[in-house]
C-alpha positions as CSV (number, residue, x, y, z in Angstrom):
1,R,228.2,184.3,70.0
2,I,227.1,181.0,67.3
3,L,224.7,179.8,70.2
4,M,223.2,182.9,70.8
5,L,223.3,183.7,66.7
6,L,221.3,179.9,66.3
7,T,218.8,181.2,69.3
8,R,218.0,184.2,67.6
9,M,217.5,182.6,64.0
10,G,215.1,180.2,65.4
11,K,212.1,178.7,64.4
12,D,210.0,180.7,67.1
13,N,211.4,183.7,66.0
14,K,208.8,184.5,63.7
15,D,209.4,188.2,63.4
16,L,213.1,188.2,62.0
17,A,213.0,189.6,58.5
18,L,214.9,187.8,55.6
19,E,217.2,189.7,55.4
20,E,218.2,190.0,58.9
21,R,217.8,186.1,59.2
22,E,220.1,185.6,56.0
23,E,223.2,188.4,57.7
24,M,223.1,186.2,60.5
25,Y,223.2,183.1,58.6
26,H,226.2,185.1,57.5
27,R,227.8,185.7,60.5
28,T,227.4,182.9,62.2
29,L,229.2,180.5,59.1
30,E,232.2,182.5,59.8
31,E,232.1,182.5,63.0
32,M,232.1,179.1,63.0
33,Q,235.1,179.1,60.2
34,K,237.0,180.7,63.3
35,L,236.7,177.2,64.9
36,Y,236.9,175.1,62.2
37,D,240.6,176.3,61.5
38,L,241.4,174.7,64.8
39,G,241.2,171.1,63.5
40,E,240.1,169.4,66.3
41,E,237.5,166.4,65.4
42,K,235.2,166.5,68.5
43,L,234.9,170.5,67.9
44,N,234.0,170.0,64.0
45,L,231.8,167.3,64.6
46,E,230.2,169.8,67.3
47,L,230.0,172.6,64.4
48,D,228.3,170.2,62.2
49,L,225.5,169.5,63.9
50,L,225.4,173.2,64.7
51,K,225.9,173.8,61.0
52,I,222.7,171.9,60.6
53,K,220.1,174.5,62.8
54,A,221.9,177.5,60.9
55,L,221.6,175.8,57.3
56,R,217.6,175.5,58.4
57,S,216.8,178.3,60.1
58,V,217.2,179.4,56.5
59,G,215.7,177.0,54.5
60,K,218.1,175.1,53.3
61,N,217.6,171.8,54.1
62,V,218.6,170.1,50.8
63,E,222.6,171.1,51.8
64,A,221.4,170.1,55.6
65,L,221.0,166.5,54.2
66,A,223.9,166.1,52.0
67,L,225.7,167.9,55.2
68,Y,224.2,164.9,57.7
69,E,224.4,162.3,54.3
70,E,227.3,163.0,53.4
71,V,230.0,163.9,56.5
72,I,228.3,163.5,59.5
73,L,226.8,160.2,59.2
74,P,230.2,158.6,58.6
75,K,231.7,160.5,60.9
76,C,229.4,159.1,63.3
77,H,229.5,155.7,62.1
78,E,233.3,155.6,62.6
79,A,233.1,156.2,66.1
80,V,229.7,154.2,67.0
81,Q,232.4,151.0,65.0
82,R,235.7,152.5,67.8
83,N,233.3,152.9,71.0
84,I,232.6,149.2,70.4
85,L,236.0,148.5,69.8
86,V,236.6,150.0,73.1
87,D,234.4,148.2,75.3
88,E,235.6,145.7,74.0
89,L,238.8,146.4,74.9
90,Y,237.2,147.0,78.3
91,K,236.0,144.0,78.6
92,K,239.0,141.7,77.6
93,L,240.4,143.6,79.9
94,T,238.8,143.3,82.7
95,I,238.5,139.6,82.3
96,E,242.3,138.7,81.8
97,S,243.5,141.4,84.4
98,V,245.6,140.3,87.1
99,S,246.4,141.5,90.8
100,P,248.0,145.2,90.9
101,Y,251.0,143.6,92.5
102,S,251.8,141.7,89.3
103,F,250.6,144.4,87.2
104,N,254.2,145.3,85.4
105,N,254.8,141.1,84.8
106,D,251.8,140.7,83.2
107,E,252.4,141.3,79.5
108,T,248.9,141.2,78.0
109,F,247.5,143.2,80.7
110,K,250.2,145.8,79.2
111,E,249.3,145.2,75.7
112,T,245.8,145.5,76.0
113,F,246.0,148.6,78.0
114,K,248.2,150.3,74.6
115,E,245.7,149.0,72.1
116,I,242.7,150.8,74.7
117,F,245.2,154.2,74.0
118,K,245.6,153.8,70.3
119,A,242.4,153.6,69.8
120,M,241.1,156.6,71.4
121,S,243.6,158.3,70.1
122,A,242.9,157.3,66.9
123,G,239.4,159.8,67.0
124,I,236.0,160.5,68.7
125,S,234.1,157.5,69.6
126,M,230.1,158.1,70.3
127,K,227.5,155.6,71.7
128,K,224.5,153.9,69.4
129,S,222.1,156.1,71.2
130,D,224.0,158.9,70.1
131,L,223.9,157.9,66.3
132,A,219.9,157.2,66.7
133,N,220.0,160.7,67.4
134,I,221.6,162.0,64.3
135,I,219.8,159.8,62.3
136,L,216.1,161.1,64.4
137,G,217.7,164.1,63.3
138,M,218.4,163.5,59.5
139,N,215.1,161.4,58.7
140,S,213.4,164.8,59.6
141,V,214.9,167.2,57.2
142,R,214.1,163.9,55.3
143,M,210.0,164.5,56.0
144,I,210.3,168.4,55.2
145,L,212.0,167.5,51.9
146,G,209.3,164.9,51.0
147,Q,211.5,162.4,51.0
148,W,208.9,159.7,52.3
149,D,210.5,156.7,50.5
150,A,214.4,157.2,52.1
151,A,212.7,158.1,55.1
152,L,210.3,155.4,56.0
153,N,213.8,153.2,55.2
154,T,215.5,154.6,57.5
155,F,212.9,154.4,60.1
156,V,212.8,150.9,59.6
157,R,215.6,150.1,59.3
158,L,216.1,151.3,63.0
159,F,212.7,149.3,64.1
160,S,213.7,146.3,62.5
161,D,217.4,146.3,63.7
162,T,217.0,147.4,67.7
163,P,215.0,145.6,69.8
164,P,213.2,147.8,72.6
165,K,215.9,146.1,75.0
166,Q,219.2,147.0,73.2
167,D,221.1,149.7,74.0
168,M,220.9,151.9,70.3
169,L,217.2,153.7,71.3
170,S,216.3,154.6,74.5
171,A,212.5,155.1,75.4
172,P,211.7,158.9,73.3
173,Q,213.9,157.7,70.5
174,W,211.8,154.1,70.1
175,L,208.7,156.1,70.2
176,K,209.4,158.8,67.7
177,T,210.9,155.7,65.3
178,I,207.7,154.2,65.6
179,M,205.2,157.3,65.2
180,G,207.8,158.2,62.2
181,I,206.8,155.3,60.5
182,S,203.1,155.9,61.1
183,R,203.8,159.1,59.0
184,C,205.3,157.6,56.1
185,Y,203.2,155.7,55.6
186,F,200.8,158.1,55.6
187,E,202.2,160.1,53.1
188,T,202.2,157.5,50.9
189,G,198.9,156.7,51.2
190,E,198.9,152.8,53.0
191,Y,196.8,154.3,55.7
192,E,195.8,151.0,57.5
193,K,199.8,150.7,58.6
194,S,200.1,154.2,59.5
195,I,197.3,153.2,62.0
196,Y,198.7,150.2,63.2
197,F,201.8,151.5,64.1
198,G,200.6,155.0,65.5
199,E,198.2,152.5,67.8
200,R,202.4,151.2,68.9
201,S,203.5,154.0,69.8
202,I,200.2,155.3,71.9
203,E,200.5,152.2,73.9
204,M,204.2,153.4,74.5
205,D,202.8,156.8,75.5
206,R,199.3,158.2,74.9
207,S,200.5,161.9,76.1
208,F,203.1,162.6,73.9
209,P,203.2,165.3,71.4
210,G,201.4,164.5,67.6
211,V,200.6,161.1,69.1
212,Y,197.3,160.8,67.7
213,E,197.4,163.2,64.8
214,Y,198.5,160.3,61.7
215,I,196.3,158.1,63.1
216,G,192.8,160.4,63.1
217,K,194.0,161.0,60.1
218,A,194.2,157.9,58.3
219,Y,190.8,157.1,60.1
220,K,189.8,160.0,58.0
221,K,191.5,159.4,55.0
222,L,189.5,155.1,55.5
223,G,186.4,157.3,55.8
224,D,186.2,156.0,59.5
225,L,185.3,159.4,61.3
226,E,183.7,158.0,64.3
227,M,187.5,156.5,64.8
228,A,188.8,160.1,63.6
229,D,187.4,161.8,66.1
230,K,188.7,159.6,68.5
231,M,192.0,160.3,68.0
232,F,192.0,164.4,67.8
233,S,189.7,164.0,71.0
234,R,192.2,162.0,72.6
235,A,195.0,164.9,71.3
236,V,193.4,166.8,73.9
237,L,192.3,164.9,76.7
238,Y,195.4,163.1,77.0
239,G,197.6,165.9,76.5
240,N,200.0,167.1,78.9
241,P,198.1,170.6,80.0
242,W,201.4,172.4,80.3
243,D,202.6,172.1,77.2
244,E,200.5,174.9,76.1
245,V,202.1,174.8,72.5
246,N,200.6,171.5,71.6
247,M,197.8,171.7,73.5
248,A,196.9,174.6,71.2
249,K,197.5,172.5,68.1
250,A,196.2,169.7,68.7
251,Q,192.8,171.9,70.1
252,Q,193.0,173.3,67.2
253,Q,193.7,170.2,64.3
254,Y,190.2,169.0,66.7
255,D,188.4,171.8,65.9
256,D,189.6,171.7,62.5
257,F,187.7,168.3,62.2
258,R,185.1,168.8,63.7
259,R,184.2,171.7,61.6
260,E,184.7,169.9,58.2
261,V,182.3,167.4,59.2
262,N,179.8,169.4,60.1
263,L,180.4,171.6,57.4
264,H,180.0,168.3,55.1
265,S,176.9,166.9,56.9
266,S,175.2,170.4,56.5
267,L,175.8,169.3,52.5
268,Y,173.7,166.5,52.4
């Protein structure tokens, strides 16, 4: 029922009246509370993430960000540390384990197994890549709120602390991080840096939705209309033809750019 309500409140349902959206939002919270009352930690975290969607669907982005920062992120950091501990204990178990025939006599093996059980019983665990999804989601809310410096600092920490070969970020997460840096630099007026990181994202995937947008806008701000034209046109040229929504957006951006350039030329 919760998922059904969230789907109906989704951003794609633009015809939903404000009053109806608000009514569905409150119904969603009521349904969530029934599950919160069960007191299951893993379920509560999943409900917190669904609540983010509900809050954002009615424009409560400040509340959504507070939920991320004050509740969800601390839970996730704790879960990641627990996962790291369990992994280390399993490695210890593998190294120190003996043959099955001497299992009952090996105290080290049994003590390590007890430590694993204790750690897993203490609460949920989470992989670093799952934490990255949480952080990227939180940063998307910061960008909606125009908190560009805070978003940039978080993106840069992800970029600096996570070489591509480590297990924190998947390839799409890595790409979104670099694109996020590019956009934040654009929004804060550092256009050369925006272009630099934007070009790094193109090297990873030239067809990814939005990958050219802020490079083109940065070149335009710098007065390099030729390079801006190349970026906006490549967004259309290299876009995935089956992705109709993003292709239409890319075409609209290019058309708007050409229209503005032609208008500017006609004035002079």
